[in-house]
Steps between C-alpha positions, in 0.01 A plus 500: 500500500327770297544361153209628297361173372491346847285753676239611248127490545331411176250748367211347304525575129158663494628758748810558290292562191252728671749716690656799331535366148485857382785726603472702814150382577323382812723346758785750473359717772554222750874531434516863608737548793345597827500867588744614761871544544756364255616258768156337493492464122495149360756578230448176312129566464567865418739408217259244353209741525703775333624280217153364428373858486774608263485202264242253378605142421498611135727802551746388768731361231580197289649165596819602679700426811441840672121466471526132595703593809247763602202266453674226697539755779131589469420131535690492829278780626195307382612198705489713814193714431293254292373795295373319190542810283879463524491148361242584235718786378796261469288240318362757258853610412622142443196418288613764252777257401356151557241356263226262608708201387807621693687637202721788609637729232850547641835377371677445837841560349625686805495435872332839544196369313452219752445681831132571431456125454464484879157655452396208279585258780311716750188514283500126443523453875222751567256405224591148390461606137706282268593784268741638760673163529540484124642852488740436788618179335603706198766668713604178671545323164694796360763443768569154355652664191606833648872578437752461781861566582739207498434440872122519463405859580205640306603782264334829584337492157506288187622787283833587344544800731446289815653169391721326759413762765383453859337801666405493868157630401418176320497291816184657638343492156512120487580340839173582684299394195684167491438430867134599496432315176660187643280502810178579317546243223703224667828577324713575807756227434614707202421852610661487845826369360497749212436793731792403723721446196425843355568679829823306546631556148418871504658556840807305395567751226364820653536500880809689616712489818289780653194273473329707231466422131618670184206582278588259221748250354565420135631149437625606156671814641395690189235739639602865498479510879679170569846490653713323237658278766209418734193573286349698789319831475664790685246584771285359779161648415261505791179368342684213331612398848145546623366255242763248609417532869127454448554200273730344758261526795215377280701189423594443863132529594394243245767237432517209745747504789684202352520643147856464365658843479285664767796541736686696233200731460500569874872579489450736209213674678704554815783659301247710313336622821838602641567700186166676527566594860843635406364735232170612655485879523509573876304823461205386290505120541482465121757382247669683215435452130857375459495313824869466589593863424290697748736798512554537127394818323140500381398174664153493659289274718241306301156389616428173319823327601466626856154342512639175361781491755266579788278212386790260455667572834177496698387177336835333544535605864144394582564155353844474668683478169727776632580637845217670688687833520423561131138566596614838632678572171178415318293719732725798436460444127122470533488835679722649230264389225193625687663845499449501124128429484228754560134572435432788263215746512303262277530227764723286277847378588828613349814288539808689389862454384463174308755416233343428165602181321862461397736325270845397626727803519774693674481723806398810304218307334343380824508830685351680199189281496169681541370514857134425447192525720257205515700285259384138520846372596461701819130442560528123469808484722332728752196272527713191556694682772191650658321167525810328632519745792139451605 
């Protein structure tokens, strides 16, 4: 099992403090990919090197789920390479938001705001510093009062515009944090059950007969996008499904074999995998922005979700959560994503055709989204996929 907090090597705090506290300083050169053909490139290391060259911990962005996703991916590369500069960079970014007493100046009124909380758990595990435990507990305690649907699903956000709504995206924002927090701080009796509950409630409303999920559901059926009869949004957006798949395999990795509800998660994953196989583009190995409409006008294959699906299917097949033949589906997807990364003349990576962040919308809305290069949704997903295939 490759869960992050089970296979780390602790780095002494003095090394953390001394290594690359200033942006782009000593230690980055060691991340440079080896010279030679593209086939020999360590793409994980190349992406981390490139991102650390482009951004300092002060300029990479504020507390957000895309930056949190990317830095979690960078941490996975650190676990393999043991390059201390990767962890120091992460720590320096987190320390922008966490005071010495553990106070963290965030409201945590949306699930999106919680994903980067995984980094607090990581840093407590790596350094033993109490301030990270205090900061992480702020998120855990917020969940005690966080609003829910009638059947217990966390709202996507505690705001009037998101009230009563479940979005697939929210599962990955909160489920991995719950599981990792529980293991680090001895709270698994709550967190394991809550993680399973959230996945079950969300799938119960969102998973469709084809195995894939609608992007969102509104319990009140009042959102502009909600079907007045079902409360469902109109489309199956690819990255929303990607968040769901990654959250699901994370839970199956971490919750005990005898956890109530685990069998239902396995059933859901198997239906999900079958849906992914059905809609995979046979030419590229990737998946379309609106996943179940591959032949529709203007639709296009998207990089971040394809990375997420490659990760999910490979992980699930390797752990025998799904049939072994899905490993070939994952491999085809992996190759399809690698076709979209390259090294520029400056020696830095470019990962293309990544959908920028979205609201919930109709078909025209999704296909009109900007196709970005080096967006953190794509970079973070790419690193998780890349490390999974090693």
